[in-house]
N, C-alpha and C positions, 0 to 999 in steps of 0.2 A: 879246547878239547881238542884232542885229535882229527884231522881231518879222514884218514881212517884209520879204525882200531880193527885187526886180526885177532881174535879171541881162543885163544887154544882150540884151535880150527884144526878138522883130521878126515881125510877123506881115504876112501878106499877103491878099489874098482874088483867087485866079486869078494875074494879073500884078503886081495894084496895090496897089502895098505901104503898107500902110498903119500900121504902127507900126514903125522902125527903132531899131532899136541902141539899145531906150530901157532905163538904167540911175539905180533909187531903191532907198533903202530906209527904214524905217519904226521906230520906235523905240515898245517901249506905252507907250500914251497919245496918242502922235503925232498931227495935226489936218495934215490935206494935201488938196490940190485937184489939179486936172489942171485949165490954163488951156489952152486953143486954140481958132479956129476952126473953126467948123462942118467935120466931116470929116476932119478931122487925128488920129481913132482912140483920140480918152477915152476911149469908153463901147466902143470895141475893147479895150481896157488893164484896162477894168472888167470883164468879160466872161472878158479871160484870166486873170486873178487870183481869179477866182470858179469857173470852173473848165467853162463854157458855151465856151471856147474853145480849142484847143489853139497854141501858140507853132512856129511857123516855125523857130526856132532862142533860143538864149540857156535860163534858165533862170528860174522864180521859187520862192523857196521863203516856208516860214512856220514860225518857231520851230524856224528850218533846218535842218527835214523842205524837201526836193524834194519840191514836188506839182507841177511841170510845168517840163516840157525841148522837146526838141527830139526827144526819144526817147519818151517815157512823160507820161501827168500819171494825178492821184489823181481821183478822181469828184468833180464837183462838191457830190455829196451828203453827201461822204465829207469837205470840206475844213473845215467849220463855219464857213464867211466866209458874211455876212447880204448882200444886196443890195436896194436898192432900186429899180425900174427906174423909167424917166422916166412915164411910161406910168400907174404902177403894180402895171402886172399882176394886178389881186384876180381871182379866181375868178368870176364872179356868178354862177352854180347853187350856190355855197356861203355861210354866214353867214358875218358877220363874226367871228364867236366862231369857228369853224369854218376863216375864214381865216386867224387868228391859230395856230390851233393846227394846222395845214397840216405845219410841219414838225418837230412833235411827235408823229409817230407810234407813235415805238419806245419813248413814257412809257406809264406805266402810266394810265386811265386816269383816276384821284383826284389824281397828279403831272399829267396834261396841264390838268386842270379847274383845278389851283389857278393852272399857268404863265399862262392862256388868265385867269383874272380879274386876276390880279395887271398884264398887261399891258393889260387892260383900263380900269381903276384908274389905268395910267399916261398912257395918251392921252386920260382924259379921257371913255368912253365905257362904263363900267361898267352902264349900262344900256341898251344900241343892243348887244349882245351878237347877238341871234336878228334882228337886219333885214341886209338883203342889201345890197351895197353900191352898189346905184343910189338907195337911197333914203339917203343920206348924201351931204354936201356933199365940192366936195372937196377939200377939207384934211383933212376929217374923212377922206375914202377914203387919204390920203397919211399921215394917223397909224399907218391901218387896216395898210399897205405897210410902216412904217417898228415895228411891235407883230411882223409878221409874221417882217423879216427877226431882230429878237432872241429871239423868243423861243425860240429853242434856245440863246440864250449862246454865238452866234460868241467866233471869239477875236479 
């Protein structure tokens, strides 16, 4: 069974079709990329998978479970999908540690601290958790965004 299955998904903003009848599937461990010209729907497709947009038609399944179709969708926060935005979307008022822990609010305080510490070590910023995003280089901010996406252990 495919980990992710996109079946005939379409999406439009008003009358402007952005994604039209797109299908693909990914097995666990697969790596894929969406390539295309600016404005062709790459980011929209990622937003559809993550749950930030709803498809007009078609379906998206994760581990065999329908997470979105033309009728209903599971909310983004219930999908266990991580997404790193092109502009990183770090919260400027939160420290690096707080940014990484943002998706871990349901965890106990000790479990949250352990996971934050693991992620800080993974991205080589274990001594910088109390800094703020503006105090980091662009590459460091990118690593924080990646750690925030991975911290909740998405599918």
